C-alpha positions in Angstrom: -22.6 -13.2 6.8 -24.7 -14.8 9.5 -25.6 -14.2 13.0 -22.3 -13.3 13.8 -20.6 -10.0 12.7 -17.2 -10.1 11.2 -14.8 -8.8 13.9 -13.2 -6.9 11.0 -16.3 -5.6 9.6 -17.4 -4.3 13.2 -13.6 -2.4 13.2 -14.2 -0.5 10.2 -17.4 0.3 11.5 -16.5 2.0 14.5 -13.5 3.5 12.8 -15.9 5.1 10.5 -17.9 6.4 13.2 -14.5 7.7 14.6 -13.6 9.4 11.7 -16.4 11.4 10.7 -16.2 12.8 14.4 -12.7 13.5 14.2 -13.6 15.3 11.0 -16.4 17.4 12.2 -14.7 18.0 15.4 -11.8 19.6 13.1 -14.1 21.7 11.4 -14.1 23.9 14.7 -10.7 24.6 15.2 -9.6 28.3 15.3 -7.8 29.1 11.7 -4.3 30.5 12.9 -2.7 30.6 9.1 0.9 30.2 8.8 0.5 30.8 4.9 -3.1 31.8 2.7 -3.8 27.9 2.1 -2.7 26.1 5.4 -4.1 26.6 8.4 -4.0 25.1 11.5 -7.2 23.2 10.6 -5.4 21.9 7.6 -3.5 18.3 9.3 -6.2 17.5 10.9 -9.0 17.8 8.1 -6.8 15.7 6.1 -5.6 13.1 8.9 -9.9 13.0 9.2 -10.2 12.3 5.7 -7.4 9.3 5.1 -9.2 7.6 8.3 -12.7 7.9 6.6 -11.1 6.3 3.4 -9.4 4.0 5.5 -12.5 2.5 7.3 -14.5 2.6 4.7 -12.4 0.6 2.6 -11.6 -1.7 5.8 -15.8 -2.5 5.9 -15.9 -3.1 1.9 -12.7 -5.4 2.3 -13.8 -7.4 5.0 -17.0 -7.3 3.0 -15.8 -9.3 -0.1 -13.5 -11.0 2.5 -16.6 -12.4 3.9 -18.4 -13.1 0.8 -15.5 -15.3 -0.5 -15.4 -17.3 2.9 -19.4 -17.9 2.6 -18.6 -18.8 -1.0 -15.7 -21.6 0.2 -17.7 -22.7 2.3 -20.7 -23.0 0.4 -18.7 -24.9 -2.4 -18.1 -27.8 0.3 -13.6 -26.5 -0.2 -13.2 -27.2 3.9 -9.2 -27.7 3.1 -9.2 -24.2 1.9 -10.9 -23.2 4.7 -8.8 -25.2 7.1 -5.5 -23.8 5.6 -6.9 -20.2 6.0 -7.6 -20.3 8.9 -3.9 -21.6 10.0 -2.8 -18.9 8.2 -4.2 -16.4 9.8 -3.3 -17.6 13.3 0.2 -17.9 12.1 -0.4 -14.0 10.9 -1.8 -13.4 13.6 0.8 -14.1 16.1 3.7 -12.4 13.9 0.8 -9.0 14.0 0.6 -9.1 17.7 4.1 -9.3 17.6 4.5 -6.4 15.3 2.5 -4.5 17.3 5.1 -5.0 20.7 7.8 -3.8 18.5 6.5 -1.6 17.1 6.0 0.4 20.5 9.3 -0.2 21.6 10.8 1.5 18.9 8.5 4.4 19.6 9.9 4.0 22.9 13.6 4.4 21.9 12.9 7.0 19.2 11.3 9.1 21.8 14.1 8.6 24.3 16.8 9.1 21.4 15.2 12.3 20.3 16.7 14.8 22.2 20.5 12.7 22.5 20.5 12.4 18.7 18.1 15.1 17.0 15.3 14.7 15.0 17.3 13.9 11.6 19.1 11.2 13.6 16.8 9.7 15.3 13.7 9.9 12.9 16.2 8.2 10.3 16.8 5.3 12.6 13.0 4.6 13.2 12.3 4.7 9.7 14.2 2.0 9.5 13.8 0.0 11.9 9.6 0.2 11.7 10.5 -0.8 7.9 12.3 -3.9 8.9 9.3 -4.6 11.5 6.6 -4.0 9.1 8.4 -6.0 6.1 6.6 -9.0 5.7 8.3 -12.4 6.5 9.6 -14.2 3.1 10.8 -10.8 1.4 14.0 -9.7 1.1 14.4 -6.4 3.0 15.8 -3.8 0.9 18.2 -2.1 3.9 19.8 0.9 1.7 16.7 2.2 0.2 14.9 2.1 3.7 18.0 4.5 4.7 17.8 6.4 1.8 14.1 7.1 2.0 14.7 7.8 6.3 17.6 10.2 5.6 14.9 12.0 3.1 11.9 12.3 4.4 14.0 13.2 8.0 15.8 16.4 6.4 12.6 17.5 4.1 10.7 17.4 7.8 13.1 19.0 9.4 13.7 21.9 7.0 10.0 22.1 6.2 9.0 22.7 9.9 12.2 24.8 10.5 12.1 27.3 7.4 8.5 26.9 6.7 6.8 27.2 9.7 9.4 28.2 12.2 9.2 25.1 14.4 12.4 24.2 16.0 13.3 20.2 16.1 15.7 19.0 18.5 18.7 18.7 16.4 20.8 16.7 19.3 23.9 17.0 20.6 25.9 15.5 18.1 25.1 18.3 15.0 
């Protein structure tokens, strides 16, 4: 690894520490049980475990990638290293644009929630986000995106409305 720590490893370690703090904090949430199995601390714990797994995974993947890069450099494979650096710069620019597009999509999702309702706005958001996150060079399957978006939105709407008794915006159109 050398003297300089890889940014991805540092980010993974920070994310793992944050997840641990989040998990410990979620254990102090007072439980108000809607069902015998689900309490108010259920989802925060699920999120905490997922964040912890992602943080640990980030560290391991970064360590493995770092080892591969060192092996390539030590074997004298400078051409492959230069090609990888160029590809990383290109992907970095695409990632930054995708982050911007995601923030714009979330903003429109929030703005359109009340007039269009949860089901329509969530379905549209899912399709737009799936298009944003589809890598360049891979064919976008709009019909599949729309189908998954509508089914997931309907499921979430009826789950919150009927099981949790939480009213989500139905919109002016319905």
